C-alpha positions, 0 to 999 in steps of 0.5 A: 410274301408269296406273290412278291416271290413270284414276280421278283426278277429272274428265276435264279433270284427265288430268295429275293429279299429273304436275308438279313442285311446288316445296316449297322455294322457292315464292313467293305470287303477288299473289293468294295474298299475303293468305292466304299471309301469314296462314298463314305467321304460323302456320307461323313459330310452328310451328317453335317449337312443335316446338322447344319440343317437342323439348326438353320433358323433363318433371317425372317425378322431382319427381312421383315423389318427391312420390307417395313422400313424400305428407306432405313439404309441401316435396317436394309444393310442388317437384313442383307448381312444376316441373309448373306451368310445363310445363303452361303449355306444353301449354296453348300446344301446344293453343291452337296446334292451334286456329290450325293448324285455322283455317289449314287451313280458310283454305288448303282454302277457295282450293284447293278452289273450283270455279273450277279442278281440283285439279291447276290449283289446286295447280300454279298456286297452288304457295305455298299447297300448300306451305303445306298441305305444311308443315302437314302436316309439323308435324302428323306431326313434332309428333305422332311427338315427342309419342308418343315422349314419356310425360312429357307425359301423366304431368305432365298426369295429376299436375296434374289429380290435384293440382288435385282434390285442392286443390279438395277441401281448399279450397285455391285450385286455381288457384295459380300457373297459367293452366289452369282446369278447363274448359280442362284437360278440353279439354287432356285429351281433346287429349293422350289421342290418340295423335295429337293434332295429326292428329286436329285436322286430321281433324276440321278437314277433316271439318268443312270439308266439313260447314260448306260444303255448296256445295262438293261433297266431291269438291273436297276429296277430290280435292285430298288425292289429288292431293297424294298423287300429286303426292309420289309421282310427284316421289319415283319420277321421278329428273328431278323428284327430282334437282331437290331441293337437300336430302335433307330435301325427300325426307323432307318429300315423303314425310311430306306424302304420308302425311299426305294419305293419312291425311286422305284416309282420314278424310274420304272415306266410303269411305277411301283403301285401297278399289279405286277410291280415287284414291290409288295405295296400292300405289305410295305404299307402295312408295316408302316402303319404298324409302327408308331403313327407319329414316327411314320406320318412323314413317310406315309406323306412321302408315299402320298406325294412325292410318288409319281404313279400313285393316282394312276388309274392302275393303282388298286383302289385298296392301295389308294384307301391304305394311304388316304390321310386318317 
């Protein structure tokens, strides 16, 4: 961790990352309560969103029948009736991404203020840091589930084709549906992305930086790199790791580490993989590779395919080879 400490942010922040962040039990202090309550409502809904996405089955069979029997009205109606409530669910997921964006910006507002260093913020405002971690955890989990469920895009494509056909035939295109054309366009862009929630968070973080020119960009990138370091140190330090009461927390910690690396890579002009990066990428990848392969393959893939700078010339050959699929 020596190299990381040398380059980690400001002189005052010499202990960056070397503390235990209580992802399991951190509770808000009085000064954190207002933001915590607001974000907590969104995180409570996040659980419902994940459950709904996990049980999302799609209307594949009804759509297949409708395509094979284009003139059979009953078959067409059956497919439409199956797709409309599913699209309503997809609308809820999309609208939730906007709530998540707003929550992230609330937390960044507090965690990046110049009143303290990133380490001081994360160590003294652990309840908010924990919420930030939960947002990242949700984001990666949502995108993993979305990526492995082709029904989502199939259902939505069928819905849009049917709406277009209804419009051409002068039928009421909004019949039974609460998704108008403009919203459908926005949803289409959202679901076309391989990792839509991660893109939402990356865009929200970049927007936070551009909307707050009085807050130096380093405040945001240092907050992210310190969080990555905290996760790495907790995972590789037996004394810290033994304080986790559940093996689930290990996976949570790994997911959060990967999430902040990806965000950092999108927001920092040079990215996470350059030699001067404040994130010890080799150390983070090593920690991932020391886990059960089945539990981290999705996270390694997230680093391979959703980061921005991995394939830049400035990325060392060693990091590129560490991330080569086996």
